[in-house]
PDB file of N, CA, C and O in Angstrom, chain B, residues numbered from 101:
ATOM      1  N   MET B 101     104.669 -64.192 -24.913  1.00  0.00           N
ATOM      2  CA  MET B 101     104.451 -62.836 -25.364  1.00  0.00           C
ATOM      3  C   MET B 101     105.724 -62.029 -25.166  1.00  0.00           C
ATOM      4  O   MET B 101     106.477 -62.236 -24.214  1.00  0.00           O
ATOM      5  N   THR B 102     105.938 -61.127 -26.068  1.00  0.00           N
ATOM      6  CA  THR B 102     107.130 -60.291 -25.987  1.00  0.00           C
ATOM      7  C   THR B 102     106.816 -58.888 -25.485  1.00  0.00           C
ATOM      8  O   THR B 102     107.711 -58.050 -25.373  1.00  0.00           O
ATOM      9  N   GLU B 103     105.560 -58.633 -25.186  1.00  0.00           N
ATOM     10  CA  GLU B 103     105.141 -57.317 -24.709  1.00  0.00           C
ATOM     11  C   GLU B 103     105.708 -57.056 -23.319  1.00  0.00           C
ATOM     12  O   GLU B 103     105.695 -57.935 -22.458  1.00  0.00           O
ATOM     13  N   THR B 104     106.211 -55.827 -23.106  1.00  0.00           N
ATOM     14  CA  THR B 104     106.776 -55.488 -21.805  1.00  0.00           C
ATOM     15  C   THR B 104     105.940 -54.470 -21.047  1.00  0.00           C
ATOM     16  O   THR B 104     106.153 -54.263 -19.852  1.00  0.00           O
ATOM     17  N   ASP B 105     104.993 -53.833 -21.721  1.00  0.00           N
ATOM     18  CA  ASP B 105     104.147 -52.847 -21.058  1.00  0.00           C
ATOM     19  C   ASP B 105     103.127 -53.564 -20.174  1.00  0.00           C
ATOM     20  O   ASP B 105     102.313 -54.332 -20.688  1.00  0.00           O
ATOM     21  N   PRO B 106     103.150 -53.336 -18.858  1.00  0.00           N
ATOM     22  CA  PRO B 106     102.226 -54.035 -17.954  1.00  0.00           C
ATOM     23  C   PRO B 106     100.754 -53.780 -18.281  1.00  0.00           C
ATOM     24  O   PRO B 106      99.925 -54.672 -18.107  1.00  0.00           O
ATOM     25  N   ALA B 107     100.421 -52.588 -18.746  1.00  0.00           N
ATOM     26  CA  ALA B 107      99.020 -52.286 -19.075  1.00  0.00           C
ATOM     27  C   ALA B 107      98.541 -53.137 -20.249  1.00  0.00           C
ATOM     28  O   ALA B 107      97.411 -53.625 -20.241  1.00  0.00           O
ATOM     29  N   LYS B 108      99.388 -53.314 -21.250  1.00  0.00           N
ATOM     30  CA  LYS B 108      99.008 -54.144 -22.405  1.00  0.00           C
ATOM     31  C   LYS B 108      98.923 -55.615 -22.011  1.00  0.00           C
ATOM     32  O   LYS B 108      98.024 -56.331 -22.453  1.00  0.00           O
ATOM     33  N   LEU B 109      99.848 -56.057 -21.191  1.00  0.00           N
ATOM     34  CA  LEU B 109      99.790 -57.444 -20.717  1.00  0.00           C
ATOM     35  C   LEU B 109      98.508 -57.697 -19.948  1.00  0.00           C
ATOM     36  O   LEU B 109      97.864 -58.730 -20.129  1.00  0.00           O
ATOM     37  N   TRP B 110      98.134 -56.755 -19.086  1.00  0.00           N
ATOM     38  CA  TRP B 110      96.903 -56.889 -18.312  1.00  0.00           C
ATOM     39  C   TRP B 110      95.688 -56.904 -19.229  1.00  0.00           C
ATOM     40  O   TRP B 110      94.751 -57.672 -19.010  1.00  0.00           O
ATOM     41  N   SER B 111      95.700 -56.063 -20.249  1.00  0.00           N
ATOM     42  CA  SER B 111      94.599 -56.026 -21.211  1.00  0.00           C
ATOM     43  C   SER B 111      94.463 -57.370 -21.928  1.00  0.00           C
ATOM     44  O   SER B 111      93.354 -57.878 -22.097  1.00  0.00           O
ATOM     45  N   HIS B 112      95.590 -57.941 -22.347  1.00  0.00           N
ATOM     46  CA  HIS B 112      95.560 -59.252 -23.008  1.00  0.00           C
ATOM     47  C   HIS B 112      95.059 -60.338 -22.055  1.00  0.00           C
ATOM     48  O   HIS B 112      94.314 -61.232 -22.456  1.00  0.00           O
ATOM     49  N   TYR B 113      95.466 -60.254 -20.823  1.00  0.00           N
ATOM     50  CA  TYR B 113      95.015 -61.232 -19.829  1.00  0.00           C
ATOM     51  C   TYR B 113      93.503 -61.151 -19.632  1.00  0.00           C
ATOM     52  O   TYR B 113      92.834 -62.182 -19.554  1.00  0.00           O
ATOM     53  N   LEU B 114      92.957 -59.933 -19.551  1.00  0.00           N
ATOM     54  CA  LEU B 114      91.510 -59.777 -19.384  1.00  0.00           C
ATOM     55  C   LEU B 114      90.749 -60.285 -20.599  1.00  0.00           C
ATOM     56  O   LEU B 114      89.659 -60.839 -20.459  1.00  0.00           O
ATOM     57  N   GLN B 115      91.311 -60.101 -21.789  1.00  0.00           N
ATOM     58  CA  GLN B 115      90.691 -60.658 -22.991  1.00  0.00           C
ATOM     59  C   GLN B 115      90.659 -62.184 -22.917  1.00  0.00           C
ATOM     60  O   GLN B 115      89.659 -62.807 -23.274  1.00  0.00           O
ATOM     61  N   LEU B 116      91.740 -62.773 -22.460  1.00  0.00           N
ATOM     62  CA  LEU B 116      91.803 -64.226 -22.304  1.00  0.00           C
ATOM     63  C   LEU B 116      90.751 -64.711 -21.309  1.00  0.00           C
ATOM     64  O   LEU B 116      90.108 -65.736 -21.534  1.00  0.00           O
ATOM     65  N   VAL B 117      90.577 -63.980 -20.218  1.00  0.00           N
ATOM     66  CA  VAL B 117      89.568 -64.348 -19.222  1.00  0.00           C
ATOM     67  C   VAL B 117      88.172 -64.306 -19.843  1.00  0.00           C
ATOM     68  O   VAL B 117      87.362 -65.200 -19.597  1.00  0.00           O
ATOM     69  N   ARG B 118      87.883 -63.284 -20.641  1.00  0.00           N
ATOM     70  CA  ARG B 118      86.559 -63.191 -21.284  1.00  0.00           C
ATOM     71  C   ARG B 118      86.347 -64.324 -22.286  1.00  0.00           C
ATOM     72  O   ARG B 118      85.245 -64.863 -22.389  1.00  0.00           O
ATOM     73  N   ILE B 119      87.387 -64.684 -23.017  1.00  0.00           N
ATOM     74  CA  ILE B 119      87.271 -65.780 -23.980  1.00  0.00           C
ATOM     75  C   ILE B 119      87.013 -67.096 -23.254  1.00  0.00           C
ATOM     76  O   ILE B 119      86.163 -67.879 -23.677  1.00  0.00           O
ATOM     77  N   GLU B 120      87.736 -67.345 -22.168  1.00  0.00           N
ATOM     78  CA  GLU B 120      87.524 -68.572 -21.402  1.00  0.00           C
ATOM     79  C   GLU B 120      86.121 -68.598 -20.802  1.00  0.00           C
ATOM     80  O   GLU B 120      85.504 -69.660 -20.725  1.00  0.00           O
ATOM     81  N   GLU B 121      85.612 -67.450 -20.378  1.00  0.00           N
ATOM     82  CA  GLU B 121      84.249 -67.384 -19.848  1.00  0.00           C
ATOM     83  C   GLU B 121      83.230 -67.718 -20.934  1.00  0.00           C
ATOM     84  O   GLU B 121      82.234 -68.393 -20.673  1.00  0.00           O
ATOM     85  N   ALA B 122      83.483 -67.245 -22.142  1.00  0.00           N
ATOM     86  CA  ALA B 122      82.577 -67.544 -23.253  1.00  0.00           C
ATOM     87  C   ALA B 122      82.521 -69.048 -23.505  1.00  0.00           C
ATOM     88  O   ALA B 122      81.438 -69.606 -23.681  1.00  0.00           O
ATOM     89  N   PHE B 123      83.673 -69.706 -23.524  1.00  0.00           N
ATOM     90  CA  PHE B 123      83.688 -71.153 -23.727  1.00  0.00           C
ATOM     91  C   PHE B 123      83.020 -71.885 -22.566  1.00  0.00           C
ATOM     92  O   PHE B 123      82.337 -72.888 -22.770  1.00  0.00           O
ATOM     93  N   ARG B 124      83.218 -71.385 -21.358  1.00  0.00           N
ATOM     94  CA  ARG B 124      82.581 -72.001 -20.189  1.00  0.00           C
ATOM     95  C   ARG B 124      81.059 -71.879 -20.307  1.00  0.00           C
ATOM     96  O   ARG B 124      80.336 -72.818 -19.974  1.00  0.00           O
ATOM     97  N   ASN B 125      80.570 -70.724 -20.780  1.00  0.00           N
ATOM     98  CA  ASN B 125      79.131 -70.548 -20.976  1.00  0.00           C
ATOM     99  C   ASN B 125      78.608 -71.482 -22.060  1.00  0.00           C
ATOM    100  O   ASN B 125      77.543 -72.082 -21.910  1.00  0.00           O
ATOM    101  N   LEU B 126      79.357 -71.605 -23.149  1.00  0.00           N
ATOM    102  CA  LEU B 126      78.922 -72.482 -24.232  1.00  0.00           C
ATOM    103  C   LEU B 126      78.817 -73.928 -23.767  1.00  0.00           C
ATOM    104  O   LEU B 126      77.879 -74.636 -24.134  1.00  0.00           O
ATOM    105  N   LYS B 127      79.768 -74.363 -22.970  1.00  0.00           N
ATOM    106  CA  LYS B 127      79.776 -75.748 -22.510  1.00  0.00           C
ATOM    107  C   LYS B 127      78.825 -75.970 -21.344  1.00  0.00           C
ATOM    108  O   LYS B 127      78.247 -77.050 -21.221  1.00  0.00           O
ATOM    109  N   GLY B 128      78.651 -74.972 -20.489  1.00  0.00           N
ATOM    110  CA  GLY B 128      77.847 -75.139 -19.279  1.00  0.00           C
ATOM    111  C   GLY B 128      76.396 -74.748 -19.477  1.00  0.00           C
ATOM    112  O   GLY B 128      75.539 -75.611 -19.669  1.00  0.00           O
ATOM    113  N   ASP B 129      76.115 -73.459 -19.432  1.00  0.00           N
ATOM    114  CA  ASP B 129      74.738 -72.966 -19.482  1.00  0.00           C
ATOM    115  C   ASP B 129      74.040 -73.333 -20.784  1.00  0.00           C
ATOM    116  O   ASP B 129      72.868 -73.709 -20.773  1.00  0.00           O
ATOM    117  N   LEU B 130      74.744 -73.229 -21.900  1.00  0.00           N
ATOM    118  CA  LEU B 130      74.111 -73.491 -23.191  1.00  0.00           C
ATOM    119  C   LEU B 130      74.183 -74.953 -23.605  1.00  0.00           C
ATOM    120  O   LEU B 130      73.530 -75.357 -24.568  1.00  0.00           O
ATOM    121  N   ALA B 131      74.964 -75.743 -22.893  1.00  0.00           N
ATOM    122  CA  ALA B 131      75.091 -77.183 -23.134  1.00  0.00           C
ATOM    123  C   ALA B 131      75.484 -77.502 -24.577  1.00  0.00           C
ATOM    124  O   ALA B 131      74.996 -78.470 -25.159  1.00  0.00           O
ATOM    125  N   ILE B 132      76.362 -76.689 -25.146  1.00  0.00           N
ATOM    126  CA  ILE B 132      76.883 -76.949 -26.480  1.00  0.00           C
ATOM    127  C   ILE B 132      77.974 -78.004 -26.343  1.00  0.00           C
ATOM    128  O   ILE B 132      78.938 -77.814 -25.601  1.00  0.00           O
ATOM    129  N   ARG B 133      77.824 -79.088 -27.043  1.00  0.00           N
ATOM    130  CA  ARG B 133      78.790 -80.175 -26.987  1.00  0.00           C
ATOM    131  C   ARG B 133      79.346 -80.427 -28.388  1.00  0.00           C
ATOM    132  O   ARG B 133      78.721 -80.046 -29.377  1.00  0.00           O
ATOM    133  N   PRO B 134      80.490 -81.053 -28.477  1.00  0.00           N
ATOM    134  CA  PRO B 134      81.035 -81.354 -29.806  1.00  0.00           C
ATOM    135  C   PRO B 134      80.112 -82.298 -30.581  1.00  0.00           C
ATOM    136  O   PRO B 134      79.631 -83.301 -30.055  1.00  0.00           O
ATOM    137  N   ILE B 135      79.891 -81.954 -31.803  1.00  0.00           N
ATOM    138  CA  ILE B 135      79.148 -82.816 -32.715  1.00  0.00           C
ATOM    139  C   ILE B 135      80.049 -82.995 -33.928  1.00  0.00           C
ATOM    140  O   ILE B 135      80.545 -82.016 -34.486  1.00  0.00           O
ATOM    141  N   PHE B 136      80.257 -84.207 -34.325  1.00  0.00           N
ATOM    142  CA  PHE B 136      81.222 -84.486 -35.367  1.00  0.00           C
ATOM    143  C   PHE B 136      80.520 -84.556 -36.722  1.00  0.00           C
ATOM    144  O   PHE B 136      79.949 -85.582 -37.094  1.00  0.00           O
ATOM    145  N   HIS B 137      80.577 -83.445 -37.446  1.00  0.00           N
ATOM    146  CA  HIS B 137      79.967 -83.351 -38.776  1.00  0.00           C
ATOM    147  C   HIS B 137      80.983 -83.772 -39.832  1.00  0.00           C
ATOM    148  O   HIS B 137      82.191 -83.730 -39.601  1.00  0.00           O
ATOM    149  N   GLN B 138      80.480 -84.171 -40.976  1.00  0.00           N
ATOM    150  CA  GLN B 138      81.346 -84.569 -42.076  1.00  0.00           C
ATOM    151  C   GLN B 138      81.419 -83.503 -43.166  1.00  0.00           C
ATOM    152  O   GLN B 138      82.429 -83.381 -43.858  1.00  0.00           O
ATOM    153  N   LEU B 139      80.342 -82.732 -43.313  1.00  0.00           N
ATOM    154  CA  LEU B 139      80.283 -81.738 -44.377  1.00  0.00           C
ATOM    155  C   LEU B 139      80.633 -80.356 -43.843  1.00  0.00           C
ATOM    156  O   LEU B 139      80.224 -79.986 -42.742  1.00  0.00           O
ATOM    157  N   GLU B 140      81.390 -79.598 -44.629  1.00  0.00           N
ATOM    158  CA  GLU B 140      81.834 -78.272 -44.208  1.00  0.00           C
ATOM    159  C   GLU B 140      80.657 -77.346 -43.924  1.00  0.00           C
ATOM    160  O   GLU B 140      80.704 -76.561 -42.976  1.00  0.00           O
ATOM    161  N   ALA B 141      79.615 -77.426 -44.725  1.00  0.00           N
ATOM    162  CA  ALA B 141      78.449 -76.561 -44.516  1.00  0.00           C
ATOM    163  C   ALA B 141      77.783 -76.838 -43.167  1.00  0.00           C
ATOM    164  O   ALA B 141      77.308 -75.914 -42.506  1.00  0.00           O
ATOM    165  N   ARG B 142      77.749 -78.091 -42.766  1.00  0.00           N
ATOM    166  CA  ARG B 142      77.160 -78.430 -41.463  1.00  0.00           C
ATOM    167  C   ARG B 142      78.035 -77.957 -40.310  1.00  0.00           C
ATOM    168  O   ARG B 142      77.524 -77.538 -39.271  1.00  0.00           O
ATOM    169  N   ILE B 143      79.339 -78.021 -40.489  1.00  0.00           N
ATOM    170  CA  ILE B 143      80.260 -77.520 -39.461  1.00  0.00           C
ATOM    171  C   ILE B 143      80.054 -76.023 -39.276  1.00  0.00           C
ATOM    172  O   ILE B 143      79.942 -75.539 -38.150  1.00  0.00           O
ATOM    173  N   GLU B 144      80.005 -75.296 -40.383  1.00  0.00           N
ATOM    174  CA  GLU B 144      79.798 -73.847 -40.319  1.00  0.00           C
ATOM    175  C   GLU B 144      78.449 -73.517 -39.704  1.00  0.00           C
ATOM    176  O   GLU B 144      78.345 -72.568 -38.927  1.00  0.00           O
ATOM    177  N   ALA B 145      77.421 -74.275 -40.033  1.00  0.00           N
ATOM    178  CA  ALA B 145      76.095 -74.042 -39.462  1.00  0.00           C
ATOM    179  C   ALA B 145      76.108 -74.285 -37.954  1.00  0.00           C
ATOM    180  O   ALA B 145      75.496 -73.531 -37.198  1.00  0.00           O
ATOM    181  N   HIS B 146      76.795 -75.323 -37.520  1.00  0.00           N
ATOM    182  CA  HIS B 146      76.880 -75.626 -36.089  1.00  0.00           C
ATOM    183  C   HIS B 146      77.586 -74.493 -35.333  1.00  0.00           C
ATOM    184  O   HIS B 146      77.141 -74.078 -34.263  1.00  0.00           O
ATOM    185  N   ILE B 147      78.677 -74.007 -35.897  1.00  0.00           N
ATOM    186  CA  ILE B 147      79.400 -72.893 -35.272  1.00  0.00           C
ATOM    187  C   ILE B 147      78.530 -71.653 -35.243  1.00  0.00           C
ATOM    188  O   ILE B 147      78.516 -70.933 -34.245  1.00  0.00           O
ATOM    189  N   PHE B 148      77.806 -71.392 -36.313  1.00  0.00           N
ATOM    190  CA  PHE B 148      76.931 -70.220 -36.379  1.00  0.00           C
ATOM    191  C   PHE B 148      75.828 -70.293 -35.323  1.00  0.00           C
ATOM    192  O   PHE B 148      75.554 -69.298 -34.651  1.00  0.00           O
ATOM    193  N   ILE B 149      75.201 -71.441 -35.171  1.00  0.00           N
ATOM    194  CA  ILE B 149      74.138 -71.600 -34.172  1.00  0.00           C
ATOM    195  C   ILE B 149      74.704 -71.452 -32.761  1.00  0.00           C
ATOM    196  O   ILE B 149      74.076 -70.833 -31.902  1.00  0.00           O
ATOM    197  N   ALA B 150      75.883 -72.015 -32.520  1.00  0.00           N
ATOM    198  CA  ALA B 150      76.506 -71.868 -31.209  1.00  0.00           C
ATOM    199  C   ALA B 150      76.829 -70.406 -30.924  1.00  0.00           C
ATOM    200  O   ALA B 150      76.657 -69.943 -29.797  1.00  0.00           O
ATOM    201  N   PHE B 151      77.294 -69.677 -31.930  1.00  0.00           N
ATOM    202  CA  PHE B 151      77.597 -68.257 -31.765  1.00  0.00           C
ATOM    203  C   PHE B 151      76.325 -67.466 -31.486  1.00  0.00           C
ATOM    204  O   PHE B 151      76.322 -66.594 -30.618  1.00  0.00           O
ATOM    205  N   LEU B 152      75.253 -67.755 -32.203  1.00  0.00           N
ATOM    206  CA  LEU B 152      73.976 -67.072 -31.949  1.00  0.00           C
ATOM    207  C   LEU B 152      73.478 -67.351 -30.534  1.00  0.00           C
ATOM    208  O   LEU B 152      72.988 -66.449 -29.854  1.00  0.00           O
ATOM    209  N   ALA B 153      73.603 -68.589 -30.097  1.00  0.00           N
ATOM    210  CA  ALA B 153      73.180 -68.933 -28.740  1.00  0.00           C
ATOM    211  C   ALA B 153      73.997 -68.159 -27.719  1.00  0.00           C
ATOM    212  O   ALA B 153      73.458 -67.682 -26.720  1.00  0.00           O
ATOM    213  N   TYR B 154      75.291 -68.032 -27.966  1.00  0.00           N
ATOM    214  CA  TYR B 154      76.129 -67.272 -27.044  1.00  0.00           C
ATOM    215  C   TYR B 154      75.738 -65.793 -27.036  1.00  0.00           C
ATOM    216  O   TYR B 154      75.683 -65.170 -25.976  1.00  0.00           O
ATOM    217  N   CYS B 155      75.468 -65.233 -28.210  1.00  0.00           N
ATOM    218  CA  CYS B 155      75.040 -63.827 -28.292  1.00  0.00           C
ATOM    219  C   CYS B 155      73.749 -63.604 -27.514  1.00  0.00           C
ATOM    220  O   CYS B 155      73.621 -62.610 -26.798  1.00  0.00           O
ATOM    221  N   LEU B 156      72.805 -64.508 -27.647  1.00  0.00           N
ATOM    222  CA  LEU B 156      71.554 -64.391 -26.893  1.00  0.00           C
ATOM    223  C   LEU B 156      71.794 -64.534 -25.396  1.00  0.00           C
ATOM    224  O   LEU B 156      71.157 -63.850 -24.595  1.00  0.00           O
ATOM    225  N   HIS B 157      72.700 -65.411 -25.021  1.00  0.00           N
ATOM    226  CA  HIS B 157      73.034 -65.613 -23.615  1.00  0.00           C
ATOM    227  C   HIS B 157      73.626 -64.335 -23.018  1.00  0.00           C
ATOM    228  O   HIS B 157      73.251 -63.932 -21.917  1.00  0.00           O
ATOM    229  N   VAL B 158      74.541 -63.705 -23.739  1.00  0.00           N
ATOM    230  CA  VAL B 158      75.153 -62.453 -23.265  1.00  0.00           C
ATOM    231  C   VAL B 158      74.116 -61.345 -23.200  1.00  0.00           C
ATOM    232  O   VAL B 158      74.088 -60.580 -22.236  1.00  0.00           O
ATOM    233  N   THR B 159      73.260 -61.250 -24.218  1.00  0.00           N
ATOM    234  CA  THR B 159      72.212 -60.227 -24.236  1.00  0.00           C
ATOM    235  C   THR B 159      71.262 -60.424 -23.069  1.00  0.00           C
ATOM    236  O   THR B 159      70.900 -59.462 -22.392  1.00  0.00           O
ATOM    237  N   LEU B 160      70.861 -61.650 -22.833  1.00  0.00           N
ATOM    238  CA  LEU B 160      69.982 -61.939 -21.702  1.00  0.00           C
ATOM    239  C   LEU B 160      70.645 -61.552 -20.391  1.00  0.00           C
ATOM    240  O   LEU B 160      70.002 -60.980 -19.511  1.00  0.00           O
ATOM    241  N   GLY B 161      71.926 -61.862 -20.258  1.00  0.00           N
ATOM    242  CA  GLY B 161      72.656 -61.509 -19.043  1.00  0.00           C
ATOM    243  C   GLY B 161      72.702 -60.010 -18.813  1.00  0.00           C
ATOM    244  O   GLY B 161      72.549 -59.551 -17.681  1.00  0.00           O
ATOM    245  N   ARG B 162      72.909 -59.255 -19.856  1.00  0.00           N
ATOM    246  CA  ARG B 162      72.964 -57.791 -19.705  1.00  0.00           C
ATOM    247  C   ARG B 162      71.598 -57.205 -19.409  1.00  0.00           C
ATOM    248  O   ARG B 162      71.475 -56.291 -18.593  1.00  0.00           O
ATOM    249  N   ARG B 163      70.572 -57.722 -20.064  1.00  0.00           N
ATOM    250  CA  ARG B 163      69.214 -57.217 -19.802  1.00  0.00           C
ATOM    251  C   ARG B 163      68.781 -57.549 -18.386  1.00  0.00           C
ATOM    252  O   ARG B 163      68.224 -56.703 -17.686  1.00  0.00           O
ATOM    253  N   VAL B 164      69.033 -58.771 -17.966  1.00  0.00           N
ATOM    254  CA  VAL B 164      68.654 -59.192 -16.614  1.00  0.00           C
ATOM    255  C   VAL B 164      69.477 -58.434 -15.581  1.00  0.00           C
ATOM    256  O   VAL B 164      68.955 -58.032 -14.541  1.00  0.00           O
ATOM    257  N   GLY B 165      70.767 -58.238 -15.867  1.00  0.00           N
ATOM    258  CA  GLY B 165      71.625 -57.512 -14.933  1.00  0.00           C
ATOM    259  C   GLY B 165      71.173 -56.090 -14.710  1.00  0.00           C
ATOM    260  O   GLY B 165      71.321 -55.548 -13.615  1.00  0.00           O
ATOM    261  N   ALA B 166      70.619 -55.482 -15.747  1.00  0.00           N
ATOM    262  CA  ALA B 166      70.134 -54.105 -15.616  1.00  0.00           C
ATOM    263  C   ALA B 166      68.820 -54.053 -14.841  1.00  0.00           C
ATOM    264  O   ALA B 166      68.575 -53.092 -14.112  1.00  0.00           O
ATOM    265  N   LEU B 167      67.977 -55.065 -14.986  1.00  0.00           N
ATOM    266  CA  LEU B 167      66.655 -55.058 -14.343  1.00  0.00           C
ATOM    267  C   LEU B 167      66.665 -55.677 -12.953  1.00  0.00           C
ATOM    268  O   LEU B 167      66.008 -55.181 -12.038  1.00  0.00           O
ATOM    269  N   ALA B 168      67.413 -56.762 -12.803  1.00  0.00           N
ATOM    270  CA  ALA B 168      67.465 -57.471 -11.518  1.00  0.00           C
ATOM    271  C   ALA B 168      68.897 -57.958 -11.325  1.00  0.00           C
ATOM    272  O   ALA B 168      69.230 -59.058 -11.765  1.00  0.00           O
ATOM    273  N   PRO B 169      69.751 -57.167 -10.678  1.00  0.00           N
ATOM    274  CA  PRO B 169      71.179 -57.490 -10.593  1.00  0.00           C
ATOM    275  C   PRO B 169      71.509 -58.859 -10.002  1.00  0.00           C
ATOM    276  O   PRO B 169      72.580 -59.391 -10.295  1.00  0.00           O
ATOM    277  N   GLY B 170      70.656 -59.441  -9.197  1.00  0.00           N
ATOM    278  CA  GLY B 170      70.963 -60.727  -8.588  1.00  0.00           C
ATOM    279  C   GLY B 170      70.742 -61.917  -9.494  1.00  0.00           C
ATOM    280  O   GLY B 170      71.245 -63.004  -9.209  1.00  0.00           O
ATOM    281  N   LEU B 171      69.997 -61.743 -10.590  1.00  0.00           N
ATOM    282  CA  LEU B 171      69.696 -62.865 -11.477  1.00  0.00           C
ATOM    283  C   LEU B 171      70.829 -63.108 -12.468  1.00  0.00           C
ATOM    284  O   LEU B 171      71.561 -62.193 -12.844  1.00  0.00           O
ATOM    285  N   THR B 172      70.949 -64.349 -12.874  1.00  0.00           N
ATOM    286  CA  THR B 172      71.908 -64.734 -13.902  1.00  0.00           C
ATOM    287  C   THR B 172      71.129 -65.308 -15.080  1.00  0.00           C
ATOM    288  O   THR B 172      69.974 -65.704 -14.919  1.00  0.00           O
ATOM    289  N   PRO B 173      71.737 -65.358 -16.248  1.00  0.00           N
ATOM    290  CA  PRO B 173      71.041 -65.971 -17.384  1.00  0.00           C
ATOM    291  C   PRO B 173      70.629 -67.412 -17.096  1.00  0.00           C
ATOM    292  O   PRO B 173      69.563 -67.851 -17.528  1.00  0.00           O
ATOM    293  N   ARG B 174      71.463 -68.146 -16.371  1.00  0.00           N
ATOM    294  CA  ARG B 174      71.138 -69.537 -16.046  1.00  0.00           C
ATOM    295  C   ARG B 174      69.869 -69.621 -15.200  1.00  0.00           C
ATOM    296  O   ARG B 174      69.009 -70.463 -15.458  1.00  0.00           O
ATOM    297  N   SER B 175      69.745 -68.755 -14.192  1.00  0.00           N
ATOM    298  CA  SER B 175      68.554 -68.807 -13.333  1.00  0.00           C
ATOM    299  C   SER B 175      67.301 -68.425 -14.114  1.00  0.00           C
ATOM    300  O   SER B 175      66.230 -68.985 -13.877  1.00  0.00           O
ATOM    301  N   VAL B 176      67.422 -67.481 -15.037  1.00  0.00           N
ATOM    302  CA  VAL B 176      66.270 -67.102 -15.868  1.00  0.00           C
ATOM    303  C   VAL B 176      65.854 -68.277 -16.747  1.00  0.00           C
ATOM    304  O   VAL B 176      64.666 -68.578 -16.858  1.00  0.00           O
ATOM    305  N   LEU B 177      66.820 -68.939 -17.370  1.00  0.00           N
ATOM    306  CA  LEU B 177      66.494 -70.084 -18.226  1.00  0.00           C
ATOM    307  C   LEU B 177      65.872 -71.217 -17.425  1.00  0.00           C
ATOM    308  O   LEU B 177      64.957 -71.885 -17.906  1.00  0.00           O
ATOM    309  N   GLU B 178      66.359 -71.442 -16.205  1.00  0.00           N
ATOM    310  CA  GLU B 178      65.785 -72.490 -15.360  1.00  0.00           C
ATOM    311  C   GLU B 178      64.356 -72.159 -14.993  1.00  0.00           C
ATOM    312  O   GLU B 178      63.508 -73.050 -14.957  1.00  0.00           O
ATOM    313  N   LYS B 179      64.066 -70.881 -14.716  1.00  0.00           N
ATOM    314  CA  LYS B 179      62.694 -70.486 -14.375  1.00  0.00           C
ATOM    315  C   LYS B 179      61.752 -70.674 -15.552  1.00  0.00           C
ATOM    316  O   LYS B 179      60.623 -71.136 -15.384  1.00  0.00           O
ATOM    317  N   PHE B 180      62.219 -70.312 -16.752  1.00  0.00           N
ATOM    318  CA  PHE B 180      61.378 -70.485 -17.938  1.00  0.00           C
ATOM    319  C   PHE B 180      61.219 -71.950 -18.301  1.00  0.00           C
ATOM    320  O   PHE B 180      60.194 -72.329 -18.866  1.00  0.00           O
ATOM    321  N   ALA B 181      62.196 -72.777 -17.997  1.00  0.00           N
ATOM    322  CA  ALA B 181      62.083 -74.206 -18.285  1.00  0.00           C
ATOM    323  C   ALA B 181      61.006 -74.857 -17.423  1.00  0.00           C
ATOM    324  O   ALA B 181      60.380 -75.839 -17.823  1.00  0.00           O
ATOM    325  N   ALA B 182      60.802 -74.296 -16.243  1.00  0.00           N
ATOM    326  CA  ALA B 182      59.799 -74.855 -15.339  1.00  0.00           C
ATOM    327  C   ALA B 182      58.374 -74.485 -15.762  1.00  0.00           C
ATOM    328  O   ALA B 182      57.409 -75.121 -15.337  1.00  0.00           O
ATOM    329  N   VAL B 183      58.250 -73.457 -16.599  1.00  0.00           N
ATOM    330  CA  VAL B 183      56.903 -72.998 -17.004  1.00  0.00           C
ATOM    331  C   VAL B 183      56.331 -73.851 -18.054  1.00  0.00           C
ATOM    332  O   VAL B 183      55.212 -73.607 -18.506  1.00  0.00           O
TER     333      VAL B 183
END
């Protein structure tokens, strides 16, 4: 990066951290794994479903965080899986 302003560098770094967290959630909590499709439409559909799952995961995290700060989306999903 050629940016010299420390505030902008910090902002970019925080964006990178959020992006890495999103990928960690996709691979961990949501168990999204690579699937090797041959058709472009199937690839796009797979990406779309993974994105929707991530959006629901983030929404669940925010709703749970507001109602019960100690819970995580993973713990909520584990509790519902047991039911």
